[in-house]
C-alpha positions in Angstrom: 85.8 153.2 120.4 85.3 150.5 117.8 82.1 148.5 118.6 82.3 144.8 119.3 81.4 143.3 115.9 81.8 140.4 113.5 84.4 142.0 111.2 87.5 139.8 111.1 91.1 140.2 109.9 93.4 137.6 108.5 97.1 137.1 108.1 98.5 133.9 106.4 101.9 132.3 106.2 101.8 130.7 102.7 101.8 127.2 104.2 98.1 126.9 105.2 98.7 128.4 108.7 97.3 131.7 109.7 96.5 134.2 112.4 93.0 135.7 112.6 90.6 137.5 114.9 88.1 140.3 115.3 88.7 144.0 115.2 87.8 144.3 118.9 90.2 141.5 119.8 87.5 139.2 121.3 87.9 135.7 119.9 84.5 134.6 118.6 85.6 131.4 116.8 87.6 128.3 117.8 89.7 129.2 114.7 90.8 132.6 116.0 94.4 132.4 117.0 97.8 134.1 116.8 99.8 131.0 115.8 97.9 128.4 113.9 100.4 126.2 112.0 100.0 123.6 109.3 102.2 120.6 110.1 101.8 119.0 106.6 101.2 122.1 104.5 98.5 123.0 103.8 96.9 120.5 106.1 97.5 119.2 109.6 96.6 122.5 111.2 97.1 123.0 114.9 96.3 125.9 117.2 99.4 126.7 119.3 98.9 130.2 120.6 95.2 131.1 120.9 95.5 134.6 122.2 97.1 137.0 124.7 96.1 138.9 127.8 97.7 142.3 127.4 97.8 145.3 129.8 99.8 148.5 130.3 101.1 149.8 133.6 101.6 153.6 133.9 101.6 156.3 136.6 97.8 156.4 136.1 97.5 152.7 136.9 96.9 149.5 134.9 94.9 149.6 131.6 94.0 146.5 129.5 94.6 146.3 125.8 92.8 142.9 125.4 89.3 141.6 125.9 88.0 138.1 126.2 84.5 136.6 126.2 83.7 134.2 129.0 80.7 132.0 129.7 77.5 133.9 130.5 78.5 136.4 127.8 80.8 138.2 130.1 83.4 140.5 128.4 86.6 141.0 130.5 88.8 143.0 130.6 87.8 146.2 128.9 90.7 146.6 126.4 88.2 146.9 123.4 86.9 150.1 124.9 90.3 151.7 124.4 90.6 151.0 120.6 90.6 154.4 118.9 91.3 153.2 115.3 92.0 150.1 113.3 93.5 149.4 109.8 94.0 146.1 108.1 96.5 147.2 105.4 99.3 146.4 104.9 98.7 144.3 108.1 96.4 144.6 111.1 97.2 147.7 113.2 95.4 149.1 116.2 95.7 152.4 118.0 94.8 152.3 121.8 94.2 155.5 123.8 94.9 155.4 127.5 94.5 157.7 130.5 97.0 160.5 130.6 97.0 161.1 126.9 99.0 158.0 126.2 98.6 156.2 122.8 99.9 152.8 121.9 100.0 151.1 118.5 99.8 147.3 118.2 100.6 145.4 115.0 100.3 141.8 113.9 101.8 140.2 110.8 102.6 136.7 109.6 105.9 136.0 107.8 105.5 134.2 104.5 107.0 130.8 104.1 107.4 130.0 107.8 105.0 129.4 110.7 105.8 132.7 112.5 103.8 135.6 113.7 105.2 138.9 114.9 103.4 141.2 117.3 104.7 144.6 118.3 103.6 147.5 120.5 105.0 151.0 120.6 104.3 154.3 122.3 103.2 156.9 119.8 104.6 159.7 122.0 107.6 159.3 124.4 106.6 158.7 128.0 108.4 157.5 131.1 107.5 154.6 133.4 105.3 152.7 130.9 105.5 148.9 130.9 103.6 146.3 128.9 102.6 142.9 130.3 101.7 140.0 128.0 100.3 136.6 129.1 100.2 134.1 126.2 97.2 131.7 126.1 98.2 128.3 124.7 96.5 125.0 123.7 98.3 122.9 121.1 95.0 121.4 119.8 93.7 120.4 116.4 92.1 123.5 114.9 88.7 122.0 114.7 88.7 120.9 118.3 88.5 122.7 121.7 90.9 122.5 124.7 90.1 121.9 128.3 92.0 122.0 131.6 93.9 118.8 132.2 96.9 117.6 134.3 99.0 116.6 131.3 99.7 120.1 129.9 103.4 120.8 130.2 103.9 124.4 131.5 107.7 124.2 131.8 109.8 125.9 129.2 112.1 123.4 127.3 114.4 126.4 126.6 114.6 129.5 128.8 117.3 132.0 127.9 117.5 135.7 127.3 115.0 136.7 124.5 114.0 133.1 123.8 111.5 130.6 125.3 110.4 127.2 123.9 107.4 125.3 125.2 106.0 121.9 124.1 102.5 121.5 125.6 102.0 117.8 124.8 104.2 115.0 123.3 103.9 115.0 119.5 102.7 118.6 119.3 105.0 121.1 117.6 107.1 123.2 120.0 106.1 126.8 120.5 108.9 129.4 120.3 108.7 132.9 121.8 111.4 135.4 120.7 111.0 138.6 122.7 112.8 141.7 124.2 111.1 141.3 127.6 111.7 139.8 131.0 109.9 136.5 131.5 108.2 135.5 134.8 107.1 131.8 135.1 103.6 131.9 136.6 101.6 128.8 135.4 97.9 129.3 135.4 94.7 128.1 133.6 92.2 130.6 132.1 88.8 128.9 132.1 85.5 129.0 130.3 86.2 131.2 127.2 83.1 131.4 125.1 83.0 131.7 121.3 79.8 133.4 120.1 80.2 132.3 116.5 80.4 128.7 117.5 77.3 129.0 119.6 75.5 130.6 116.6 76.5 127.6 114.5 75.0 125.2 117.0 78.4 123.8 118.1 80.2 123.4 121.4 81.8 126.8 122.3 83.7 126.8 125.6 87.4 126.4 126.1 90.1 126.5 128.7 93.6 127.8 127.9 96.9 127.5 129.6 99.2 130.4 130.4 102.8 129.5 131.5 103.8 133.0 132.6 104.1 136.7 131.7 106.4 138.8 129.6 107.2 142.3 130.9 108.4 144.9 128.3 109.7 148.4 129.0 107.8 150.5 126.5 109.5 153.7 127.6 112.8 152.2 126.3 111.4 151.4 122.9 109.0 149.1 121.0 108.0 145.7 122.4 108.4 142.7 120.0 107.1 139.2 120.3 107.7 136.4 117.8 105.4 133.4 118.0 106.8 130.5 115.9 107.3 126.8 115.4 111.1 126.6 115.6 112.9 125.5 112.5 116.3 124.7 114.0 118.1 127.4 112.2 120.2 129.8 114.2 118.8 133.3 114.4 120.7 136.4 113.4 120.7 139.5 115.6 118.5 140.6 118.5 114.8 140.2 118.6 114.5 143.9 117.9 116.8 143.8 114.9 115.0 140.7 113.5 111.6 142.3 114.0 112.5 145.6 112.4 114.1 143.7 109.5 111.0 141.6 108.9 108.7 144.6 109.1 110.7 146.5 106.4 110.9 143.4 104.2 107.2 142.6 104.4 106.2 146.2 103.7 108.3 146.2 100.6 107.2 142.7 99.5 103.5 143.5 100.0 103.8 146.9 98.2 105.1 145.1 95.1 102.0 142.8 95.0 99.9 145.7 93.9 96.5 147.0 95.1 94.8 145.5 98.2 92.8 142.9 96.4 95.9 141.4 94.8 97.5 141.3 98.2 94.4 139.5 99.5 94.6 137.1 96.6 98.0 136.0 97.7 96.7 134.8 101.0 95.0 131.8 99.3 98.2 130.7 97.4 100.0 128.1 99.5 102.6 125.3 99.3 101.7 121.7 98.9 104.6 119.3 99.1 107.1 120.7 96.5 104.4 122.4 94.5 101.6 124.8 95.0 97.8 124.9 95.6 95.0 127.2 96.6 93.2 127.1 100.0 89.5 127.2 99.4 88.7 129.4 102.4 89.7 130.5 105.8 89.3 129.5 108.6 88.2 125.9 108.1 88.8 124.8 104.4 92.0 123.4 103.0 92.5 122.9 99.3 89.5 121.6 97.4 89.8 120.6 93.7 86.7 122.4 92.5 87.4 125.5 94.5 91.0 125.6 93.4 90.3 125.5 89.7 87.4 128.0 89.8 89.4 130.5 92.0 92.6 130.1 90.0 91.4 132.1 87.0 90.8 135.2 89.1 93.4 134.8 91.9 96.2 134.0 89.5 95.5 134.6 85.8 93.6 137.9 86.4 96.4 139.0 88.7 99.4 138.4 86.5 100.4 135.3 88.5 100.9 133.1 85.5 103.8 131.2 87.0 101.8 130.4 90.1 98.9 129.2 88.0 101.2 126.9 86.0 102.7 125.5 89.2 99.3 124.8 90.7 97.9 123.1 87.5 101.0 121.0 87.1 100.9 119.9 90.8 97.3 118.8 90.5 97.9 117.0 87.2 99.8 114.3 89.2 96.6 113.4 91.0 94.5 112.4 88.0 92.9 108.9 88.5 90.5 107.3 86.1 89.9 110.8 84.6 89.1 112.3 87.9 90.9 114.8 90.2 90.3 114.7 93.9 87.9 117.2 95.3 89.5 117.2 98.7 92.7 116.3 100.5 91.7 115.5 104.1 93.6 117.1 106.9 95.4 113.9 107.9 95.4 110.2 107.8 93.0 109.6 104.8 93.2 109.2 101.1 92.2 112.0 98.7 88.5 112.0 97.9 87.5 111.5 94.3 83.9 112.5 94.6 83.1 115.4 92.2 82.0 115.3 88.6 82.8 118.9 88.0 86.3 119.3 89.7 88.1 117.7 86.8 86.1 119.7 84.2 86.9 123.0 86.0 90.6 121.9 85.8 90.3 121.7 82.1 88.7 125.2 82.0 91.5 126.7 84.1 94.2 124.9 82.2 92.6 126.1 78.9 92.8 129.7 80.0 96.4 129.2 81.1 97.4 127.5 77.8 95.9 130.4 75.9 98.5 132.6 77.5 101.4 130.7 75.8 103.2 129.1 78.7 106.4 127.2 78.6 106.6 124.2 76.3 106.9 121.6 79.1 103.7 123.0 80.7 101.9 122.8 77.4 102.8 119.1 77.0 101.9 118.2 80.6 98.6 120.0 80.7 97.4 118.8 77.3 98.1 115.2 78.4 96.2 115.9 81.6 93.2 117.3 79.8 93.1 114.3 77.4 93.3 111.9 80.3 90.4 113.6 82.0 88.2 113.6 78.9 89.2 110.1 77.9 88.4 108.8 81.4 85.0 110.6 81.4 84.1 109.3 77.9 84.9 105.7 78.8 83.2 105.9 82.1 84.6 106.3 85.6 83.5 106.4 89.3 79.9 107.1 90.3 78.3 106.4 86.9 80.1 109.3 85.2 80.1 108.6 81.5 79.5 110.1 78.1 75.9 109.1 77.0 74.7 108.3 73.6 73.4 111.8 73.1 76.9 113.3 73.6 76.1 114.7 77.0 77.7 113.6 80.3 75.7 111.5 82.7 76.6 111.3 86.4 75.5 110.2 89.8 74.5 107.5 92.1 72.0 107.5 95.0 73.6 108.8 98.2 76.5 110.7 96.5 76.7 114.4 96.0 78.8 115.0 92.9 78.1 118.6 91.8 79.1 121.9 93.6 75.7 121.7 95.3 77.1 119.1 97.6 75.4 119.6 100.9 74.5 116.5 102.9 72.5 116.0 106.2 73.2 112.6 107.6 72.4 110.1 104.8 70.3 112.6 102.9 71.8 114.4 100.0 70.0 117.8 99.9 70.4 118.4 96.1 71.3 115.0 94.5 71.0 116.3 90.9 71.6 112.8 89.5 71.4 112.6 85.7 72.6 115.5 83.5 73.0 118.7 85.4 73.1 121.9 83.3 76.4 123.3 84.5 78.1 119.9 84.2 77.0 119.8 80.5 78.3 123.3 80.0 81.6 122.4 81.5 81.8 119.1 79.5 81.1 120.8 76.2 83.6 123.7 76.9 86.2 121.1 77.9 85.7 119.3 74.6 86.1 122.6 72.8 89.3 123.3 74.6 90.8 119.9 73.7 89.6 120.2 70.1 92.0 123.1 69.6 94.8 120.6 69.2 93.0 117.2 69.0 90.5 117.0 66.2 89.0 113.7 67.6 87.1 115.8 70.1 85.2 117.8 67.4 82.5 115.3 66.6 81.6 114.6 70.3 81.4 118.4 70.7 79.1 118.9 67.8 76.8 116.1 69.0 76.7 117.4 72.5 76.0 121.0 71.4 73.1 119.8 69.3 71.7 117.7 72.2 72.1 120.5 74.7 70.1 123.0 72.6 67.4 120.4 72.0 67.0 119.0 75.5 67.7 121.8 78.0 65.4 124.6 76.8 62.2 125.1 78.8 60.1 127.3 76.6 57.3 127.7 79.1 59.7 129.1 81.7 61.9 130.9 79.3 64.9 129.3 81.0 67.0 126.1 81.1 66.2 123.0 83.0 68.5 122.4 86.0 68.8 118.6 85.3 67.6 116.4 82.5 67.3 112.6 82.5 66.8 112.9 86.3 67.9 109.8 88.2 69.0 108.5 84.7 65.4 108.2 83.6 65.3 109.3 79.9 63.1 112.3 79.1 62.6 113.5 82.6 63.7 117.0 83.8 64.0 119.1 86.9 62.7 122.7 86.3 63.8 124.1 89.7 65.0 127.7 89.0 68.6 127.7 90.1 71.7 129.7 89.0 73.5 126.7 87.4 72.0 127.7 84.0 74.1 130.8 83.8 77.1 128.7 82.9 75.5 127.9 79.6 75.6 131.6 78.7 78.6 133.0 80.7 81.6 132.2 82.9 82.9 129.8 80.3 84.3 130.3 76.7 81.3 128.9 74.8 77.7 130.2 75.0 75.5 127.2 74.4 72.2 128.9 73.5 71.0 131.5 71.0 71.4 135.2 71.8 67.6 135.5 72.2 67.4 132.6 74.6 70.4 133.9 76.5 68.7 137.3 77.1 65.6 135.5 78.4 67.6 133.4 80.8 69.5 136.4 82.1 66.5 138.6 82.6 64.9 135.9 84.7 68.1 135.1 86.6 68.5 138.8 87.5 64.9 139.2 88.5 64.7 136.0 90.6 68.2 135.3 91.8 70.4 138.4 91.9 71.3 140.0 95.3 74.1 142.4 96.2 76.0 139.3 97.5 75.7 137.4 94.3 73.1 134.9 93.0 70.7 132.9 95.2 71.1 129.2 94.9 67.3 128.7 94.5 64.6 131.2 93.6 62.1 132.3 96.2 58.8 130.4 95.9 60.5 127.2 94.8 59.9 124.1 97.0 62.5 124.0 99.8 63.5 127.6 99.5 65.4 128.8 102.6 65.6 132.6 103.3 68.2 132.3 106.0 71.5 130.5 106.5 71.5 129.9 110.2 71.1 127.4 113.0 73.0 124.2 113.7 74.9 122.1 111.2 71.7 120.3 109.8 69.8 123.5 109.4 72.7 125.3 107.7 73.5 122.4 105.4 69.8 122.2 104.4 69.9 125.9 103.4 73.3 125.9 101.8 72.1 125.5 98.2 68.4 126.1 98.8 68.4 129.9 98.6 71.6 131.1 100.2 73.4 133.7 98.1 76.9 132.9 96.7 79.2 135.8 95.7 81.3 133.6 93.3 78.3 133.2 91.1 78.4 136.9 90.3 81.3 136.2 88.0 79.5 134.0 85.4 76.3 136.0 85.7 77.9 139.4 85.0 80.1 137.9 82.3 77.0 136.5 80.6 75.1 139.8 81.1 78.0 141.7 79.5 78.3 139.2 76.7 74.6 139.6 75.8 75.1 143.3 75.4 78.2 143.1 73.2 80.8 144.1 75.9 80.5 147.8 74.9 82.0 150.6 77.0 78.5 151.6 78.0 77.5 148.1 79.0 80.7 147.8 81.1 79.9 151.0 82.9 76.4 149.9 83.6 77.7 146.5 84.9 80.2 148.2 87.2 77.4 150.3 88.7 74.7 147.7 88.9 76.6 144.6 89.9 80.2 145.2 90.7 79.8 148.2 93.1 77.3 146.4 95.4 79.6 143.4 95.6 82.7 145.5 96.3 80.8 147.3 99.1 80.8 143.9 100.9 84.6 143.8 101.2 84.5 145.4 104.6 81.5 143.8 106.2 82.8 140.4 107.3 86.3 139.2 106.3 88.1 142.5 105.8 89.4 143.0 102.3 87.8 139.7 101.2 84.4 138.3 100.3 82.6 135.6 102.3 81.4 132.2 101.2 77.6 132.7 101.4 75.0 135.1 102.7 71.3 135.0 103.6 69.0 134.8 100.6 66.9 137.7 101.9 67.8 141.1 103.3 69.7 142.2 105.3 71.7 139.3 103.9 74.0 138.6 106.7 77.4 137.2 105.6 78.0 133.6 106.6 80.1 130.5 106.0 83.9 131.1 105.6 84.5 134.9 105.8 87.5 134.5 103.5 86.6 132.5 100.4 89.0 132.0 97.5 86.5 131.6 94.7 84.4 134.6 95.9 87.5 136.9 95.7 88.8 135.2 92.5 85.6 135.8 90.6 85.6 139.4 91.8 89.1 139.9 90.5 88.1 138.2 87.2 85.1 140.5 86.9 87.3 143.6 87.5 89.5 142.5 84.6 86.5 141.9 82.3 84.9 145.2 83.2 88.1 147.3 82.9 
C-alpha cells in the first residue's frame, strides 16, 4: 500500500486549467480537482469537478477505489489501502489490488489545448461479473473559494443521452460535460464536510460540501471504462466514447514522447495560452502568470529546452504590455487592471530577451524586442512609477513607503516585510546587465553602463563582511546601507551575463553564501543569526508571509549561485563534475518529494526542510533546467 502522504501529481491543459491531487487520492487542498478550467486563459479559473467516489462490485463484494477526508480527520472509504503502485509518467497511473486476485489500473490525463480530462479504468486480467460505479462530486466554484450545500444548485442534466450528460450547476458557470461508456442513474445527493488538511495547515477555512447528481455504472468485464470530463466546445464529436478515448491516449503518448525526457515534459506544463499569444504560469495550484516569474523561468523552461519559438511568442506577447518603461508583474484573475508594481520584472524581461536575441531569431522579433528593451531602459532612465529612476551615480533608485517592488515582496496587512527602498543589489545587477545588452546595438547605453559599473564597485563592497551590501542609499538616504546577509548579492557574480566584481571578491562572496545560505533546496533568503530570521515556513497567512523572505529556502536561487560558483572556477570539466555532485544532485533528489517531477516554491530554512508554497513552481524548474545545460 502507498501511505497517505503529501506527494502530488499534476496534469495541465495548456490554457491555465489543470487536474491535480495526491497519490493516495485524498484531496488535501481546495485546488485539488479533476476538471479545473480557465474561463479567460490563463485566468478565471473555476473548479467544476472536484473528485469522484469510485467503487467496484465483484463476486467478492464491493471494494472502494477512492478515499475522502471528512471533518474530524475521518478517512472514508478505504480505497487508498488498495493502491499497489503509482507512476506519474507519462501521466498519472494507479494499480489497485482487490480481493480474489483482481487488479485494476486507473489513469488520468488532460488533453492539451482544451479543458478536458480523461479518466479510464481497466481490468489487468479478464474476469466476469465486475462492474465499476462512479459518483462525480461537483461544485462550479471559483478555485480560491469553497462550496457549501445550498438550494440553488441545479442537479438536473441539461442533456441526457447515451454516452453524454451535460450539467450546469449555476447560471453563468460553464457547463460540465460527461462523455462515458456507462449507464447513468440520476440520484441527486449532497456529500458534506470534506476536510482539506493542507488548508488547515495554512490557517485557512478547510471544509466543503459537494453535489453529486448521480452515478455511472460501467461493465469492466466487457472492456475498459472511459469518462471524459469537459467544458463543451460546441463541436460535434467523432466516434464512440471508447474510440475517442483510445485515440486521445495514443496521440498523447506520442506527443509527450516527442517532448523529450521527463523534465522537458514537466516544463511544458507551465507554457499556456494568453489571448492569441503565449505566457508562463508562475506556479500551480494558485498562481497565474506573473511578469517577474515568467521572464526568470523562460530562460530554463524555453531556451534551455530548445523551445525558441515559444520563448519568442511569450516575449513578443508581453512587449505589448509595456507602460512607462514597466511591464505588469501580475494579471489578476478577473475584473481588474494589470498591476505595474515591480522594479525588476521589466529588467528580467530584458535579460530573457537578450538571451533570446543572442540565438539569432527572426528579423521581426529582433526589431520588436530591441524596441521593447529600449522602451524599458528609456522609461527607467527618465523616471517612472514608485520613484524608479536612474540616479546621478548611474545606479537605479526605486521605492516608496508601503510598496514592495523587488522579488522579496511579502506584505502583512500594511507592513511590507522587506521594503528594500533605495538601491537593492540585484536590481543594480539587472540594470547594469540590461544596459550592457542594449549597448550591443545602441552605443548611447555605453556611457551609463560604465558609470554604473564604477559606482557599483565603489559603493556595494562591504570589506568587513567580505560580501556585498543588500541595499545602499536605504530609504533614499545617501551613504546609508543595509548589510543584512541575503542571497540577492549572488546576481552580481552569477545568473546574469556580467560579473560586477573582481574575481577575488567574487570568491569571497560565494564562500560566504555557500557557508551561510546554501541548503539542498537552494539558498536561504536570510542567513541564520540575522534579525528576523525565520527557521520555518508555517502557520497562517501572516506567519507564512513574515517568513517568506526571512530565511525560507528558494530552489530557483540555486541557478545563479551554482552558475557563479562554476564561473569562479573557470567552468572546467572537473568543476562541472564537482558542481553536479555538490549542488545539482541534492536539488534533483527533491523532484519526488512534493510536486512529482517538479520543484516546489519554497522550503523551511532548517532541516528537515519541508517543501512548502506552490508544489509546482515555474522558476524553480526553469533554473534547474538551465543548470543542467550549464553543467552538461
